[in-house]
N, CA, C, O and the ligand as a Tripos MOL2 file, in Angstrom:
@<TRIPOS>MOLECULE
protein
  297   295    75     0     0
PROTEIN
NO_CHARGES

@<TRIPOS>ATOM
      1 N          23.7500    4.5370   43.3870 N.3       1 MET1
      2 CA         22.7880    3.7880   43.0230 C.3       1 MET1
      3 C          23.0090    2.2370   42.8690 C.2       1 MET1
      4 O          23.9870    1.8560   42.2250 O.2       1 MET1
      5 N          22.1390    1.3180   43.4330 N.am      2 ILE2
      6 CA         22.3930    0.0070   43.5620 C.3       2 ILE2
      7 C          21.4810   -0.5700   42.5090 C.2       2 ILE2
      8 O          20.2620   -0.5620   42.6820 O.2       2 ILE2
      9 N          22.0470   -1.0830   41.3960 N.am      3 PRO3
     10 CA         21.3860   -1.8850   40.4440 C.3       3 PRO3
     11 C          20.7240   -3.1530   40.9270 C.2       3 PRO3
     12 O          21.0580   -3.6590   41.9990 O.2       3 PRO3
     13 N          19.7880   -3.6750   40.1500 N.am      4 THR4
     14 CA         19.0210   -4.7230   40.4470 C.3       4 THR4
     15 C          19.8790   -5.9940   39.6740 C.2       4 THR4
     16 O          20.2300   -5.9460   38.4950 O.2       4 THR4
     17 N          20.1280   -7.1150   40.5870 N.am      5 PHE5
     18 CA         20.8220   -8.1930   39.8700 C.3       5 PHE5
     19 C          19.7900   -9.3740   39.8450 C.2       5 PHE5
     20 O          18.8200   -9.3790   40.6030 O.2       5 PHE5
     21 N          20.0510  -10.4200   38.8990 N.am      6 ASN6
     22 CA         19.1580  -11.4090   38.6800 C.3       6 ASN6
     23 C          20.0010  -12.6390   38.5150 C.2       6 ASN6
     24 O          21.1530  -12.4950   38.1040 O.2       6 ASN6
     25 N          19.5300  -13.8630   38.8020 N.am      7 LEU7
     26 CA         20.2420  -15.1430   38.6070 C.3       7 LEU7
     27 C          20.7100  -15.1200   37.2970 C.2       7 LEU7
     28 O          19.9600  -14.7720   36.3850 O.2       7 LEU7
     29 N          21.8710  -15.4540   37.0970 N.am      8 TYR8
     30 CA         22.4350  -15.8020   35.6140 C.3       8 TYR8
     31 C          22.9360  -14.5320   34.9810 C.2       8 TYR8
     32 O          23.4280  -14.4290   33.8570 O.2       8 TYR8
     33 N          22.7340  -13.5610   35.8860 N.am      9 ASP9
     34 CA         23.4800  -12.1340   35.1050 C.3       9 ASP9
     35 C          24.9050  -12.2900   34.9690 C.2       9 ASP9
     36 O          25.5160  -12.8340   35.8880 O.2       9 ASP9
     37 N          25.4680  -11.9180   34.0250 N.am     10 VAL10
     38 CA         26.9320  -11.7770   33.7760 C.3      10 VAL10
     39 C          27.2450  -10.2520   34.3180 C.2      10 VAL10
     40 O          26.6890   -9.2150   33.9560 O.2      10 VAL10
     41 N          28.2830  -10.4150   35.2800 N.am     11 VAL11
     42 CA         28.4970   -8.9800   35.8910 C.3      11 VAL11
     43 C          30.0740   -8.8030   35.6260 C.2      11 VAL11
     44 O          30.8840   -9.7200   35.4950 O.2      11 VAL11
     45 N          30.3190   -7.4830   35.5780 N.am     12 GLU12
     46 CA         31.8890   -7.1100   35.7060 C.3      12 GLU12
     47 C          32.1020   -6.7940   36.9910 C.2      12 GLU12
     48 O          31.2090   -6.1460   37.5370 O.2      12 GLU12
     49 N          33.1530   -7.1110   37.6880 N.am     13 MET13
     50 CA         33.7380   -6.8420   38.9160 C.3      13 MET13
     51 C          34.7080   -5.8900   38.8970 C.2      13 MET13
     52 O          35.3630   -5.7730   37.8620 O.2      13 MET13
     53 N          34.9830   -5.0400   40.0170 N.am     14 LYS14
     54 CA         35.9140   -4.1160   39.8720 C.3      14 LYS14
     55 C          37.3240   -4.5810   40.0480 C.2      14 LYS14
     56 O          38.2820   -3.8550   39.7800 O.2      14 LYS14
     57 N          37.4430   -5.8340   40.5150 N.am     15 LYS15
     58 CA         38.7540   -6.4490   40.7150 C.3      15 LYS15
     59 C          38.7310   -7.7930   39.9420 C.2      15 LYS15
     60 O          37.7750   -8.5420   40.1410 O.2      15 LYS15
     61 N          39.7060   -8.1590   39.0770 N.am     16 GLU16
     62 CA         39.9990   -9.2880   38.4130 C.3      16 GLU16
     63 C          40.1830  -10.3270   39.4320 C.2      16 GLU16
     64 O          40.6550  -10.0780   40.5410 O.2      16 GLU16
     65 N          39.7350  -11.7230   38.9760 N.am     17 HIS17
     66 CA         39.8790  -12.8970   39.5830 C.3      17 HIS17
     67 C          41.2420  -13.3340   39.4150 C.2      17 HIS17
     68 O          41.7270  -13.5440   38.3030 O.2      17 HIS17
     69 N          42.0070  -13.5050   40.7320 N.am     18 PRO18
     70 CA         43.5470  -13.8720   40.5520 C.3      18 PRO18
     71 C          43.7600  -15.2510   40.0020 C.2      18 PRO18
     72 O          44.4860  -16.0090   40.6450 O.2      18 PRO18
     73 N          43.1400  -15.7170   38.7410 N.am     19 CYS19
     74 CA         43.2740  -16.7460   38.3310 C.3      19 CYS19
     75 C          44.1670  -16.7610   37.2130 C.2      19 CYS19
     76 O          44.7790  -15.7060   37.0420 O.2      19 CYS19
     77 N          44.4090  -17.7440   36.3630 N.am     20 VAL20
     78 CA         45.4390  -18.0030   35.2830 C.3      20 VAL20
     79 C          44.7230  -16.8360   34.1900 C.2      20 VAL20
     80 O          45.4700  -16.0690   33.5830 O.2      20 VAL20
     81 N          43.2770  -16.7760   34.0050 N.am     21 ASN21
     82 CA         42.6340  -15.9850   33.1000 C.3      21 ASN21
     83 C          42.6030  -14.4470   33.4290 C.2      21 ASN21
     84 O          42.6990  -13.5330   32.6110 O.2      21 ASN21
     85 N          42.4590  -14.3530   34.7030 N.am     22 ARG22
     86 CA         42.6500  -12.9000   35.2660 C.3      22 ARG22
     87 C          41.3430  -11.8690   34.7460 C.2      22 ARG22
     88 O          41.5070  -10.6710   34.5110 O.2      22 ARG22
     89 N          40.0860  -12.5530   34.6270 N.am     23 THR23
     90 CA         39.0160  -11.9560   33.8700 C.3      23 THR23
     91 C          38.2870  -11.2300   35.0550 C.2      23 THR23
     92 O          38.3610  -11.6450   36.2120 O.2      23 THR23
     93 N          37.6280  -10.1970   34.7110 N.am     24 ARG24
     94 CA         36.5910   -9.6120   35.6500 C.3      24 ARG24
     95 C          35.1950   -9.8740   35.4650 C.2      24 ARG24
     96 O          34.3450   -9.3360   36.1740 O.2      24 ARG24
     97 N          34.8890  -10.7710   34.4330 N.am     25 LEU25
     98 CA         33.5510  -11.2670   34.2720 C.3      25 LEU25
     99 C          33.0460  -12.5060   35.2120 C.2      25 LEU25
    100 O          33.6530  -13.5760   35.1570 O.2      25 LEU25
    101 N          32.1970  -12.3790   35.8630 N.am     26 PHE26
    102 CA         31.4910  -13.5390   36.7170 C.3      26 PHE26
    103 C          29.9380  -13.7580   36.3200 C.2      26 PHE26
    104 O          29.2530  -12.8300   35.8900 O.2      26 PHE26
    105 N          29.5330  -14.8370   36.4700 N.am     27 GLN27
    106 CA         28.0710  -15.0410   36.2300 C.3      27 GLN27
    107 C          27.4280  -15.2690   37.6830 C.2      27 GLN27
    108 O          28.1510  -15.8320   38.5050 O.2      27 GLN27
    109 N          26.2990  -14.9310   38.0260 N.am     28 ILE28
    110 CA         25.4240  -14.9460   39.1470 C.3      28 ILE28
    111 C          25.0290  -16.4620   39.1590 C.2      28 ILE28
    112 O          24.3260  -16.8120   38.2110 O.2      28 ILE28
    113 N          25.3210  -17.2840   39.9520 N.am     29 VAL29
    114 CA         24.7780  -18.6300   40.0720 C.3      29 VAL29
    115 C          23.7720  -19.0330   41.3390 C.2      29 VAL29
    116 O          23.0370  -20.0160   41.4370 O.2      29 VAL29
    117 N          23.9570  -18.1130   42.1270 N.am     30 ARG30
    118 CA         22.9990  -18.2310   43.3820 C.3      30 ARG30
    119 C          22.6520  -16.8870   43.9830 C.2      30 ARG30
    120 O          23.5740  -16.0950   44.1760 O.2      30 ARG30
    121 N          21.5650  -16.5950   44.2600 N.am     31 MET31
    122 CA         21.1420  -15.4530   45.0100 C.3      31 MET31
    123 C          20.4940  -15.7270   46.2250 C.2      31 MET31
    124 O          19.7090  -16.6700   46.3180 O.2      31 MET31
    125 N          20.7410  -15.0250   47.1090 N.am     32 GLY32
    126 CA         20.2420  -15.0060   48.4450 C.3      32 GLY32
    127 C          20.8140  -14.0690   49.4000 C.2      32 GLY32
    128 O          21.2580  -12.9930   49.0010 O.2      32 GLY32
    129 N          20.8390  -14.3840   50.6010 N.am     33 ALA33
    130 CA         21.6470  -13.3550   51.7860 C.3      33 ALA33
    131 C          22.9050  -13.5070   51.2850 C.2      33 ALA33
    132 O          23.5790  -12.4770   51.2830 O.2      33 ALA33
    133 N          23.4120  -14.4900   50.8610 N.am     34 ASP34
    134 CA         24.7870  -14.7190   50.0760 C.3      34 ASP34
    135 C          24.6830  -14.8740   48.7610 C.2      34 ASP34
    136 O          23.7140  -15.4950   48.3260 O.2      34 ASP34
    137 N          25.4420  -14.4580   48.0720 N.am     35 ILE35
    138 CA         25.5410  -14.5030   46.4130 C.3      35 ILE35
    139 C          26.6360  -15.3160   46.1350 C.2      35 ILE35
    140 O          27.7100  -15.2180   46.7270 O.2      35 ILE35
    141 N          26.3540  -16.2480   45.1060 N.am     36 LYS36
    142 CA         27.5290  -16.9590   44.5250 C.3      36 LYS36
    143 C          27.8890  -16.6020   43.2050 C.2      36 LYS36
    144 O          26.9700  -16.6540   42.3880 O.2      36 LYS36
    145 N          29.0430  -16.2390   42.7820 N.am     37 ILE37
    146 CA         29.2810  -15.9500   41.5270 C.3      37 ILE37
    147 C          30.4910  -16.7880   40.9560 C.2      37 ILE37
    148 O          31.4680  -17.0600   41.6540 O.2      37 ILE37
    149 N          30.3570  -17.1910   39.5970 N.am     38 MET38
    150 CA         31.2600  -18.0680   39.0790 C.3      38 MET38
    151 C          32.2200  -17.3240   38.2060 C.2      38 MET38
    152 O          31.6630  -16.5450   37.4330 O.2      38 MET38
    153 N          33.4980  -17.3710   38.1390 N.am     39 CYS39
    154 CA         34.4220  -16.7650   37.3830 C.3      39 CYS39
    155 C          34.1890  -17.3550   36.0390 C.2      39 CYS39
    156 O          34.1450  -18.5790   35.9170 O.2      39 CYS39
    157 N          34.0190  -16.4710   34.9080 N.am     40 LEU40
    158 CA         34.1470  -17.0050   33.7130 C.3      40 LEU40
    159 C          35.4190  -17.3750   33.0900 C.2      40 LEU40
    160 O          35.4390  -17.9160   31.9850 O.2      40 LEU40
    161 N          36.5170  -17.0970   33.7740 N.am     41 GLY41
    162 CA         37.8440  -17.3500   33.3850 C.3      41 GLY41
    163 C          38.0890  -18.9640   33.6870 C.2      41 GLY41
    164 O          38.4110  -19.7660   32.8100 O.2      41 GLY41
    165 N          37.8760  -19.3030   35.1040 N.am     42 CYS42
    166 CA         38.3660  -20.4000   35.4020 C.3      42 CYS42
    167 C          37.0060  -21.4240   36.0810 C.2      42 CYS42
    168 O          37.1830  -22.6000   36.3970 O.2      42 CYS42
    169 N          35.8310  -20.7880   36.1970 N.am     43 GLY43
    170 CA         34.8630  -21.6780   36.6090 C.3      43 GLY43
    171 C          34.7360  -21.7080   38.0440 C.2      43 GLY43
    172 O          33.6690  -22.0450   38.5580 O.2      43 GLY43
    173 N          35.7260  -21.3880   38.7180 N.am     44 ASN44
    174 CA         35.6700  -21.0900   40.3830 C.3      44 ASN44
    175 C          34.4720  -20.4850   40.7840 C.2      44 ASN44
    176 O          34.0320  -19.5470   40.1190 O.2      44 ASN44
    177 N          33.7590  -20.9750   41.9860 N.am     45 ILE45
    178 CA         32.5500  -20.1970   42.4410 C.3      45 ILE45
    179 C          33.0140  -19.6480   43.7990 C.2      45 ILE45
    180 O          33.5990  -20.2700   44.6850 O.2      45 ILE45
    181 N          32.5920  -18.2120   43.7850 N.am     46 ILE46
    182 CA         33.0970  -17.3250   44.8660 C.3      46 ILE46
    183 C          31.8390  -17.0480   45.8010 C.2      46 ILE46
    184 O          30.8980  -16.6370   45.1230 O.2      46 ILE46
    185 N          31.5940  -17.1320   46.9190 N.am     47 MET47
    186 CA         30.3540  -16.7510   47.8030 C.3      47 MET47
    187 C          30.8720  -15.5350   48.6130 C.2      47 MET47
    188 O          31.9330  -15.4640   49.2340 O.2      47 MET47
    189 N          29.8590  -14.5460   48.4740 N.am     48 MET48
    190 CA         30.1780  -13.3890   49.4730 C.3      48 MET48
    191 C          28.6940  -12.7430   49.8160 C.2      48 MET48
    192 O          27.7370  -12.8560   49.0510 O.2      48 MET48
    193 N          28.6540  -12.1280   50.9420 N.am     49 PRO49
    194 CA         27.4750  -11.5630   51.6160 C.3      49 PRO49
    195 C          27.0200  -10.4850   50.3800 C.2      49 PRO49
    196 O          27.8030   -9.8230   49.6980 O.2      49 PRO49
    197 N          25.7580  -10.4930   50.2980 N.am     50 ARG50
    198 CA         24.9460   -9.4260   49.2910 C.3      50 ARG50
    199 C          25.6780   -8.1120   49.3070 C.2      50 ARG50
    200 O          26.0410   -7.5580   48.2700 O.2      50 ARG50
    201 N          25.8640   -7.6780   50.3870 N.am     51 GLU51
    202 CA         26.4140   -6.2670   50.5980 C.3      51 GLU51
    203 C          27.8670   -6.2020   50.0260 C.2      51 GLU51
    204 O          28.2840   -5.2370   49.3860 O.2      51 GLU51
    205 N          28.6410   -7.3820   50.3330 N.am     52 ASP52
    206 CA         29.9670   -7.0220   49.6200 C.3      52 ASP52
    207 C          29.7950   -7.2160   48.1570 C.2      52 ASP52
    208 O          30.6040   -6.6690   47.4090 O.2      52 ASP52
    209 N          28.8690   -7.9060   47.6870 N.am     53 PHE53
    210 CA         28.7460   -8.1320   46.0820 C.3      53 PHE53
    211 C          28.3450   -6.9250   45.5940 C.2      53 PHE53
    212 O          28.9500   -6.5700   44.5820 O.2      53 PHE53
    213 N          27.4450   -6.1330   46.0400 N.am     54 VAL54
    214 CA         27.0020   -4.9580   45.4420 C.3      54 VAL54
    215 C          28.0630   -3.6420   45.6640 C.2      54 VAL54
    216 O          27.9620   -2.6660   44.9200 O.2      54 VAL54
    217 N          29.0630   -3.6880   46.7190 N.am     55 ARG55
    218 CA         30.1140   -2.8940   46.5720 C.3      55 ARG55
    219 C          31.3180   -3.3500   45.8080 C.2      55 ARG55
    220 O          32.2240   -2.5310   45.6540 O.2      55 ARG55
    221 N          31.4380   -4.4970   45.3340 N.am     56 LYS56
    222 CA         32.5200   -4.8060   44.4450 C.3      56 LYS56
    223 C          32.0640   -4.9890   43.1180 C.2      56 LYS56
    224 O          32.9080   -5.1620   42.2390 O.2      56 LYS56
    225 N          30.7210   -4.9760   42.8070 N.am     57 VAL57
    226 CA         30.3400   -5.1640   41.3300 C.3      57 VAL57
    227 C          30.5820   -3.8310   40.6210 C.2      57 VAL57
    228 O          30.4700   -2.7700   41.2370 O.2      57 VAL57
    229 N          30.9170   -3.8820   39.3240 N.am     58 LYS58
    230 CA         31.0130   -2.6870   38.4990 C.3      58 LYS58
    231 C          29.8030   -2.4460   37.6420 C.2      58 LYS58
    232 O          29.1930   -1.3770   37.6430 O.2      58 LYS58
    233 N          29.4900   -3.4690   36.9260 N.am     59 LYS59
    234 CA         28.2460   -3.2460   36.2350 C.3      59 LYS59
    235 C          27.7510   -4.6560   35.5880 C.2      59 LYS59
    236 O          28.5390   -5.5980   35.5180 O.2      59 LYS59
    237 N          26.5190   -4.7510   35.1560 N.am     60 ILE60
    238 CA         26.0620   -5.7530   34.6980 C.3      60 ILE60
    239 C          26.3330   -5.9860   33.1620 C.2      60 ILE60
    240 O          26.0790   -4.9950   32.4770 O.2      60 ILE60
    241 N          26.7450   -6.9670   32.5540 N.am     61 VAL61
    242 CA         27.1690   -7.1210   31.2930 C.3      61 VAL61
    243 C          26.0070   -7.7290   30.4910 C.2      61 VAL61
    244 O          25.7580   -7.3060   29.3620 O.2      61 VAL61
    245 N          25.3750   -8.6020   30.9920 N.am     62 ASN62
    246 CA         24.4130   -9.2090   30.2440 C.3      62 ASN62
    247 C          23.1290   -9.5240   31.1690 C.2      62 ASN62
    248 O          23.2400  -10.3230   32.1000 O.2      62 ASN62
    249 N          21.9360   -8.8910   30.8980 N.am     63 LYS63
    250 CA         20.8470   -8.9440   31.7970 C.3      63 LYS63
    251 C          19.9840  -10.2950   31.4260 C.2      63 LYS63
    252 O          19.6360  -10.5700   30.2780 O.2      63 LYS63
    253 N          19.7720  -10.8830   32.2830 N.am     64 ASN64
    254 CA         19.0250  -12.0460   31.9370 C.3      64 ASN64
    255 C          17.5910  -11.8820   32.1190 C.2      64 ASN64
    256 O          17.0970  -12.0870   33.2280 O.2      64 ASN64
    257 N          16.8410  -11.5100   31.0680 N.am     65 GLU65
    258 CA         15.3440  -11.2040   31.3630 C.3      65 GLU65
    259 C          14.6330  -12.1440   31.6370 C.2      65 GLU65
    260 O          13.6460  -11.9670   32.3510 O.2      65 GLU65
    261 N          14.9670  -13.4270   31.1210 N.am     66 ILE66
    262 CA         13.9780  -14.7930   31.3180 C.3      66 ILE66
    263 C          13.9710  -14.9030   32.7610 C.2      66 ILE66
    264 O          12.9110  -15.0110   33.3770 O.2      66 ILE66
    265 N          15.2070  -14.8790   33.3870 N.am     67 ASN67
    266 CA         15.3040  -15.3420   34.7220 C.3      67 ASN67
    267 C          14.7010  -14.3260   35.6520 C.2      67 ASN67
    268 O          14.1610  -14.6990   36.6940 O.2      67 ASN67
    269 N          14.7660  -13.1050   35.3320 N.am     68 SER68
    270 CA         14.1450  -11.9180   36.1080 C.3      68 SER68
    271 C          12.7130  -12.2170   36.3280 C.2      68 SER68
    272 O          12.2090  -12.1230   37.4470 O.2      68 SER68
    273 N          11.9160  -12.6510   35.0620 N.am     69 LYS69
    274 CA         10.5250  -13.0880   35.1220 C.3      69 LYS69
    275 C          10.3800  -14.1010   36.1190 C.2      69 LYS69
    276 O           9.5440  -13.9560   37.0110 O.2      69 LYS69
    277 N          11.1960  -15.2290   36.0490 N.am     70 PHE70
    278 CA         10.9570  -16.4390   36.9090 C.3      70 PHE70
    279 C          11.1740  -16.1320   38.4770 C.2      70 PHE70
    280 O          10.7130  -16.8190   39.3880 O.2      70 PHE70
    281 N          11.9600  -14.9710   38.6220 N.am     71 LEU71
    282 CA         12.1360  -14.6600   39.9500 C.3      71 LEU71
    283 C          11.1390  -13.8760   40.6310 C.2      71 LEU71
    284 O          11.0040  -13.8580   41.8550 O.2      71 LEU71
    285 N          10.4580  -13.2400   39.8220 N.am     72 VAL72
    286 CA          9.2830  -12.4770   40.3070 C.3      72 VAL72
    287 C           8.1590  -13.2050   41.0250 C.2      72 VAL72
    288 O           7.5290  -12.8270   42.0130 O.2      72 VAL72
    289 N           8.0180  -14.5100   40.2100 N.am     73 LYS73
    290 CA          6.9820  -15.3520   40.7310 C.3      73 LYS73
    291 C           7.3350  -15.9060   42.0510 C.2      73 LYS73
    292 O           6.4120  -16.3570   42.7300 O.2      73 LYS73
    293 N           8.5360  -15.9370   42.5120 N.am     74 GLN74
    294 CA          8.9010  -16.7610   43.7560 C.3      74 GLN74
    295 C           8.4890  -15.9610   44.8710 C.2      74 GLN74
    296 O           8.6570  -16.3700   46.0200 O.2      74 GLN74
    297 ZN         39.0380  -17.2430   37.7480 Zn       75 ZN75
@<TRIPOS>BOND
     1     1     2 1
     2     2     3 1
     3     3     4 2
     4     3     5 am
     5     5     6 1
     6     6     7 1
     7     7     8 2
     8     7     9 am
     9     9    10 1
    10    10    11 1
    11    11    12 2
    12    11    13 am
    13    13    14 1
    14    14    15 1
    15    15    16 2
    16    15    17 am
    17    17    18 1
    18    18    19 1
    19    19    20 2
    20    19    21 am
    21    21    22 1
    22    22    23 1
    23    23    24 2
    24    23    25 am
    25    25    26 1
    26    26    27 1
    27    27    28 2
    28    27    29 am
    29    29    30 1
    30    30    31 1
    31    31    32 2
    32    31    33 am
    33    33    34 1
    34    34    35 1
    35    35    36 2
    36    35    37 am
    37    37    38 1
    38    38    39 1
    39    39    40 2
    40    39    41 am
    41    41    42 1
    42    42    43 1
    43    43    44 2
    44    43    45 am
    45    45    46 1
    46    46    47 1
    47    47    48 2
    48    47    49 am
    49    49    50 1
    50    50    51 1
    51    51    52 2
    52    51    53 am
    53    53    54 1
    54    54    55 1
    55    55    56 2
    56    55    57 am
    57    57    58 1
    58    58    59 1
    59    59    60 2
    60    59    61 am
    61    61    62 1
    62    62    63 1
    63    63    64 2
    64    63    65 am
    65    65    66 1
    66    66    67 1
    67    67    68 2
    68    67    69 am
    69    69    70 1
    70    70    71 1
    71    71    72 2
    72    71    73 am
    73    73    74 1
    74    74    75 1
    75    75    76 2
    76    75    77 am
    77    77    78 1
    78    78    79 1
    79    79    80 2
    80    79    81 am
    81    81    82 1
    82    82    83 1
    83    83    84 2
    84    83    85 am
    85    85    86 1
    86    86    87 1
    87    87    88 2
    88    87    89 am
    89    89    90 1
    90    90    91 1
    91    91    92 2
    92    91    93 am
    93    93    94 1
    94    94    95 1
    95    95    96 2
    96    95    97 am
    97    97    98 1
    98    98    99 1
    99    99   100 2
   100    99   101 am
   101   101   102 1
   102   102   103 1
   103   103   104 2
   104   103   105 am
   105   105   106 1
   106   106   107 1
   107   107   108 2
   108   107   109 am
   109   109   110 1
   110   110   111 1
   111   111   112 2
   112   111   113 am
   113   113   114 1
   114   114   115 1
   115   115   116 2
   116   115   117 am
   117   117   118 1
   118   118   119 1
   119   119   120 2
   120   119   121 am
   121   121   122 1
   122   122   123 1
   123   123   124 2
   124   123   125 am
   125   125   126 1
   126   126   127 1
   127   127   128 2
   128   127   129 am
   129   129   130 1
   130   130   131 1
   131   131   132 2
   132   131   133 am
   133   133   134 1
   134   134   135 1
   135   135   136 2
   136   135   137 am
   137   137   138 1
   138   138   139 1
   139   139   140 2
   140   139   141 am
   141   141   142 1
   142   142   143 1
   143   143   144 2
   144   143   145 am
   145   145   146 1
   146   146   147 1
   147   147   148 2
   148   147   149 am
   149   149   150 1
   150   150   151 1
   151   151   152 2
   152   151   153 am
   153   153   154 1
   154   154   155 1
   155   155   156 2
   156   155   157 am
   157   157   158 1
   158   158   159 1
   159   159   160 2
   160   159   161 am
   161   161   162 1
   162   162   163 1
   163   163   164 2
   164   163   165 am
   165   165   166 1
   166   166   167 1
   167   167   168 2
   168   167   169 am
   169   169   170 1
   170   170   171 1
   171   171   172 2
   172   171   173 am
   173   173   174 1
   174   174   175 1
   175   175   176 2
   176   175   177 am
   177   177   178 1
   178   178   179 1
   179   179   180 2
   180   179   181 am
   181   181   182 1
   182   182   183 1
   183   183   184 2
   184   183   185 am
   185   185   186 1
   186   186   187 1
   187   187   188 2
   188   187   189 am
   189   189   190 1
   190   190   191 1
   191   191   192 2
   192   191   193 am
   193   193   194 1
   194   194   195 1
   195   195   196 2
   196   195   197 am
   197   197   198 1
   198   198   199 1
   199   199   200 2
   200   199   201 am
   201   201   202 1
   202   202   203 1
   203   203   204 2
   204   203   205 am
   205   205   206 1
   206   206   207 1
   207   207   208 2
   208   207   209 am
   209   209   210 1
   210   210   211 1
   211   211   212 2
   212   211   213 am
   213   213   214 1
   214   214   215 1
   215   215   216 2
   216   215   217 am
   217   217   218 1
   218   218   219 1
   219   219   220 2
   220   219   221 am
   221   221   222 1
   222   222   223 1
   223   223   224 2
   224   223   225 am
   225   225   226 1
   226   226   227 1
   227   227   228 2
   228   227   229 am
   229   229   230 1
   230   230   231 1
   231   231   232 2
   232   231   233 am
   233   233   234 1
   234   234   235 1
   235   235   236 2
   236   235   237 am
   237   237   238 1
   238   238   239 1
   239   239   240 2
   240   239   241 am
   241   241   242 1
   242   242   243 1
   243   243   244 2
   244   243   245 am
   245   245   246 1
   246   246   247 1
   247   247   248 2
   248   247   249 am
   249   249   250 1
   250   250   251 1
   251   251   252 2
   252   251   253 am
   253   253   254 1
   254   254   255 1
   255   255   256 2
   256   255   257 am
   257   257   258 1
   258   258   259 1
   259   259   260 2
   260   259   261 am
   261   261   262 1
   262   262   263 1
   263   263   264 2
   264   263   265 am
   265   265   266 1
   266   266   267 1
   267   267   268 2
   268   267   269 am
   269   269   270 1
   270   270   271 1
   271   271   272 2
   272   271   273 am
   273   273   274 1
   274   274   275 1
   275   275   276 2
   276   275   277 am
   277   277   278 1
   278   278   279 1
   279   279   280 2
   280   279   281 am
   281   281   282 1
   282   282   283 1
   283   283   284 2
   284   283   285 am
   285   285   286 1
   286   286   287 1
   287   287   288 2
   288   287   289 am
   289   289   290 1
   290   290   291 1
   291   291   292 2
   292   291   293 am
   293   293   294 1
   294   294   295 1
   295   295   296 2
@<TRIPOS>SUBSTRUCTURE
     1 MET1         2 RESIDUE 1 A MET
     2 ILE2         6 RESIDUE 1 A ILE
     3 PRO3        10 RESIDUE 1 A PRO
     4 THR4        14 RESIDUE 1 A THR
     5 PHE5        18 RESIDUE 1 A PHE
     6 ASN6        22 RESIDUE 1 A ASN
     7 LEU7        26 RESIDUE 1 A LEU
     8 TYR8        30 RESIDUE 1 A TYR
     9 ASP9        34 RESIDUE 1 A ASP
    10 VAL10       38 RESIDUE 1 A VAL
    11 VAL11       42 RESIDUE 1 A VAL
    12 GLU12       46 RESIDUE 1 A GLU
    13 MET13       50 RESIDUE 1 A MET
    14 LYS14       54 RESIDUE 1 A LYS
    15 LYS15       58 RESIDUE 1 A LYS
    16 GLU16       62 RESIDUE 1 A GLU
    17 HIS17       66 RESIDUE 1 A HIS
    18 PRO18       70 RESIDUE 1 A PRO
    19 CYS19       74 RESIDUE 1 A CYS
    20 VAL20       78 RESIDUE 1 A VAL
    21 ASN21       82 RESIDUE 1 A ASN
    22 ARG22       86 RESIDUE 1 A ARG
    23 THR23       90 RESIDUE 1 A THR
    24 ARG24       94 RESIDUE 1 A ARG
    25 LEU25       98 RESIDUE 1 A LEU
    26 PHE26      102 RESIDUE 1 A PHE
    27 GLN27      106 RESIDUE 1 A GLN
    28 ILE28      110 RESIDUE 1 A ILE
    29 VAL29      114 RESIDUE 1 A VAL
    30 ARG30      118 RESIDUE 1 A ARG
    31 MET31      122 RESIDUE 1 A MET
    32 GLY32      126 RESIDUE 1 A GLY
    33 ALA33      130 RESIDUE 1 A ALA
    34 ASP34      134 RESIDUE 1 A ASP
    35 ILE35      138 RESIDUE 1 A ILE
    36 LYS36      142 RESIDUE 1 A LYS
    37 ILE37      146 RESIDUE 1 A ILE
    38 MET38      150 RESIDUE 1 A MET
    39 CYS39      154 RESIDUE 1 A CYS
    40 LEU40      158 RESIDUE 1 A LEU
    41 GLY41      162 RESIDUE 1 A GLY
    42 CYS42      166 RESIDUE 1 A CYS
    43 GLY43      170 RESIDUE 1 A GLY
    44 ASN44      174 RESIDUE 1 A ASN
    45 ILE45      178 RESIDUE 1 A ILE
    46 ILE46      182 RESIDUE 1 A ILE
    47 MET47      186 RESIDUE 1 A MET
    48 MET48      190 RESIDUE 1 A MET
    49 PRO49      194 RESIDUE 1 A PRO
    50 ARG50      198 RESIDUE 1 A ARG
    51 GLU51      202 RESIDUE 1 A GLU
    52 ASP52      206 RESIDUE 1 A ASP
    53 PHE53      210 RESIDUE 1 A PHE
    54 VAL54      214 RESIDUE 1 A VAL
    55 ARG55      218 RESIDUE 1 A ARG
    56 LYS56      222 RESIDUE 1 A LYS
    57 VAL57      226 RESIDUE 1 A VAL
    58 LYS58      230 RESIDUE 1 A LYS
    59 LYS59      234 RESIDUE 1 A LYS
    60 ILE60      238 RESIDUE 1 A ILE
    61 VAL61      242 RESIDUE 1 A VAL
    62 ASN62      246 RESIDUE 1 A ASN
    63 LYS63      250 RESIDUE 1 A LYS
    64 ASN64      254 RESIDUE 1 A ASN
    65 GLU65      258 RESIDUE 1 A GLU
    66 ILE66      262 RESIDUE 1 A ILE
    67 ASN67      266 RESIDUE 1 A ASN
    68 SER68      270 RESIDUE 1 A SER
    69 LYS69      274 RESIDUE 1 A LYS
    70 PHE70      278 RESIDUE 1 A PHE
    71 LEU71      282 RESIDUE 1 A LEU
    72 VAL72      286 RESIDUE 1 A VAL
    73 LYS73      290 RESIDUE 1 A LYS
    74 GLN74      294 RESIDUE 1 A GLN
    75 ZN75       297 GROUP 0 **** ****
């Protein structure tokens, strides 16, 4: 099952970011054909194709309802 992701959702990835904080939590900062996620441990932004993101994500930690409404209008 592929969950629906929205801008600014906080997601948990299957692999931790190899930075000093080694967190698995990222926030979606850009949605498109490519998705940009920001590591909540170090603030680095990683870009990957949407299909890679869907494969690597584990779950949504915090669903952002306000932004999902905003995206519907676009
Ligand atoms: Zn990091």
